Every structure is written in structure tokens, then in C-alpha cells.
Residue, then its C-alpha position, 0 to 999 in steps of 0.5 A: x417795106x413800109x407802105x402807104x395805108x391812104x393811097x397804097x404807096x409802095x417800094x418801087x423799083x428802078x434803075x439806075x443808068x451810068x454814063x456807059x448805060x450800066x443799068x443795077x436795079x435799085x428801090x425807091x422807098x416813099x417817105x412813110x410816116x407814122x402819124x397822129x390826125x384829127x379827126x373832126x366827124x370822130x372827135x378824136x385821133x386816128x395814128x395811120x403811116x401815111x407818105x408826106x405827100x398825103x399828107x400834104x393832099x390832104x391839107x389841098x383838099x381840107x383835112x383827114x374826113x375830106x380826104x377818105x370819104x374821097x379815096x378809092x376804097x381798092x387802095x386803103x389798107x384795112x385799117x383806114x377802112x375801119x376808119x373811114x366805116x366809122x367816119x361813115x357811120x358818124x357821118x350818118x348818125x347826125 
């Protein structure tokens, strides 16, 4: 089961409802892709599993660094949290 490392999006259980109102359980998987994203502050590529909706949000906010710095720590995976700490450390050093 895939989960976005930045937004925490995962599979959702839903009901398919027929015309006769019979409910059948099914799961909806998020569109999660393994992507290499360029971090400007680290000046290197970072590999993460990210939902495509998060990729669109990143472009709207102004890049990967802004998006991950403004994202909630409780939703981030360990790998994404490590990247966020590295970015903060690099920015504070400047």
C-alpha cells in the first residue's frame, strides 16, 4: 500500500453504491509516484514517494523547499523529515 511521504495521503475505504442501494466496499489508492525532486537549498536531487496532487501544490507554492518547510511535521515520513531538517540546517548556516 502506497503512502505519500509529504502529505501522508494513503488508501481510503469507500462504498460503491448500486442503483438498488447495495453497498460494496472498495479501496481507492492515491496516485503516488517515486520522484526525484531538486532542492535548491541543498543543491541536489531528493528521491521521495509523492502524490501527484502534492507535486501540483509544490509548483503552486514556489518549489520543493518552500512546500516542505511549510508542511506539518506530523504528516511527514521519517525520510521527508530528515530532508526538512537538512534544509533548515543549510538555510540557518547561510
